[in-house]
Structure formats: structure tokens, C-alpha cells
N, C-alpha and C positions, 0 to 999 in steps of 0.2 A: 591747214598746211602742216604736214608732219615735220618734226625737227630732223635735221640731218647732222651726221657726224662731220665736223669741220676737218678739212685737210690741215696738216701742220704747215706752218710757214717756213719750215726748215726740215732737213733730213733727220731720220731717227738718230744718226750718229753725230749730229752737228753739235750737241752739247757735251760731248766727251772732252776730257775725262771726268767732268763734274757729274753728269748723269749719263749712264751707259746706254748704248743703242738698244740692247735687248729689253731693258726696263721701259724705255720710251715706246718701243713697238708694242709690247704687251699692254702697257698702260693705255695707249691710244686705241689699238684695234680690239682689245678685249674689254677692258674696264669701261672706258668712255663710250665705246660702241654699245656695250650692254646697258648703260644708263640711258642712252639715246633711244634704243629700241624699247625698253621698258617704259620710259616716259611716254612715248607715242602710244603704247598700248593702254597706259593709265588714263590718258586724256581723250582717247578715241570715243566719239559719240557723246562727248560732254561739251558744255559751254566754254571749256578751257581751250578747245581746239583752235579757236581763232585768236587767241591771245599770244602776246610775246612772252618769252620766258621770264622777263622782268615783271610783267603784269601777273603772270601765274604765281610767281614766288612772293611778290609783295602783297597779294590778296589771298594767300594760301590758308586753307583750313589745315592747321597743324596736325589735326587728327588723321588726315589723309596720308598715310604712310607711303603709299606707292608714289604719289606725286611729290611729296616732301623729299623722299630719299632719291628718287630718280631725276626729278627736276633739279634738285640741288646738285646732284652728281653731274648732270649735263651742263648746267651753267658754270659750276666751279671749275670744271676742266677746260671749258671754252676760254675762260679767263686765264687759267694757269698756263696754257700753251702760249698765249699771246704776250704774257709778261716775262717770257724767257726768250733769249736770243743768243746765237753763237757769238755775237759781237757785244754781249751784255757785260755787266759788271761795272766797276767804277763807282763814282758818286753822282747822285742826281744834282742838277744845277737849276738855275732860273727860279721860277715861282715855286716849284715843288721843293727844290733844295732849301729855299728860304722857309717854306712852311714846315719842313722836317726840323730845321734848326729851331724854329719858334716853338714847335710842339714838344720836342724831346731834348732840346739843349744843344745837340750836335748830331752829326750823322753816326758817329760811333755809339752814342747813347741810343739812337734809334735802332741800330743793329743789335745792341744788347737786349733791348726791350722786345724787339720782334723775335729774336732768337729764343728768348725766355718764353714767349707766348707759344712758339712752336714746340719747344722742348718740354714744356710742362703740361701740354695737352695729353691727358691720360687716354690711352687707347688710340682710336682713329679720329681724325678730324683735320682742321685747317687753322692756319694763322692768317690774319688779315690786317691790311692797312686800309682804313676807310677815311673818306672825306665827308664832312658835314657841310651843309649849306653855310656859306660864309668863309669856307676854306679851312676850318679847323680839322686836324688829323687825329685819328684814334687808332690804336692797336688793340685787337682782341683775338680770341680764338673761339671756334665752335666745334661741337662734337659731330662725328659722322659726316654727312653731306649737308648739314645746315650751313646757312650763310647769312650775312647781315641784312639781306633784302627781306628775309622772312620776318613776320610779325613776332614781337616779344623775345627776340634773340638776345637783346641787351647790348648790342653794338649797332646803333641805328643809322650809321653813315652808309655811304655808297662804297662798295669794295673796289679798290683800284689796284691792289696787289694781294695775291693769295698764294699760300704755300701749302701743298698737300702733304700731310704727315701721316697718311695711311701707310702701312708697311709696304703695300704693293708699289708705292712710289719710289722706294729706295732699297728694299731688302736684298735684291740680287747682288748689289754692289757694296752696300754698307752694313748689311745684316742688322745687328741691334744698335749700331752707332748712329742714332738719329742726329746727335749734335754735329757730326761730321757732314752729314747730308745737308743740314740746315746751313752750315758754314759754306758749303760748296754752292748752294743756291745763290748766294750773293755774287758769285762770279758769272752768273748767267742772267741776272735780272735785266730786263729791257727797260731802262729808266725812261726812254723816250715814250714808250707805250704807257707807262705808269703816269707820266706827266700829262699825256693826252687825257687819260681818265680823270686826273685831278682837275684839269682846266675845264672839262666838260661838265663836271658834277659839283663844283664848289659853289 
């Protein structure tokens, strides 16, 4: 089964003013669509064709650049769209809120650490919040389209929140002001979706 570009759960302009409509449209229809198409081409005719994207990435031969880059790009963006919402922002509550306080001291400390991971990633990449079995949370970042599902990445949990810090994710609106984009991301985080990921994978 070929992978398909998912439809966004909101309109391209729904996250404004935090993320502009033109960036969202280009990001989804050009970048994510490109990763999807190239992933399908890379796995066509191989034993990866019948695997889920999680299976492909967790069992990945890291030397297979086509599947690593495009599989990562496909998965990462699928998660990225889902963890944002026009009704997002605020603070997480319940089990996830408690876990964040336990792991990082407070929500504000979590924001600082996550923002630092996103801001200090040199070049292109992602910042992640991951959950380990047992419920422990960890923040990390990865280069390019790598993610924590891949072997040997160094952040072995399951990703439940991801922030794209490639320039194409923010440059039209924020230019070189990545910290402003990272700060704006907190206004659109869909904490209900992140909490679902936490509950399902802890």
C-alpha cells in the first residue's frame, strides 16, 4: 500500500497569525507531498512496501538515505500537523501535565528546555517531546528528517510532540527569527492530541 499525503485537520489559514497560510500551504502541498512521493518510490518493490511507517523507521537501515530522509519527512510532518490546532495553546493538564511537571519541574521549565532544543539545533531538524515506557518524558532534537523512532538516534522514546525547525517551516513570516517562531508554536499546540499520544505509548 502506497503512503498518502494526509489532509490537514484545519484550513491553511487556521493557525494565523502564529503560522501564516502561505507557509502552511507550501509546507503541506510541496514539502510533505514531496517526501510522500519519494518515500513511495524508495520502497516500491521492496519488503518495506507492506510495513507501517513506524515499522519502517524503527527497523531502518540508517545507510538507506532515501528511506531515512523521505520516511522521516513523511512521518514527522504527519505528526506535526496533528499536534497543532486553531484552538491550541494553554497548558497541558491531567496525566500529561503531571508528567511534564515531574520531568521538568514546571510547565515553564518545560517550555524553556523545549525552546532551547529547537533553538540550538544547528541547521535543519526537529525538536521532540518523547515518552518512554513507564511514562517518563524526554526532550531531544534530531538533524534533518531523523526522528526518535530510528535506531541509534539517542532519544529512544516515542515522539508525541514535534516541532519542525527547517527554514521552510517559518522563513516567509519569521525570516531568521527562529526563536519567535518557536514561541508562536506554543500558541497552537494541540495538547489534547499530545495527551493521547502520551496515554497510548507510556
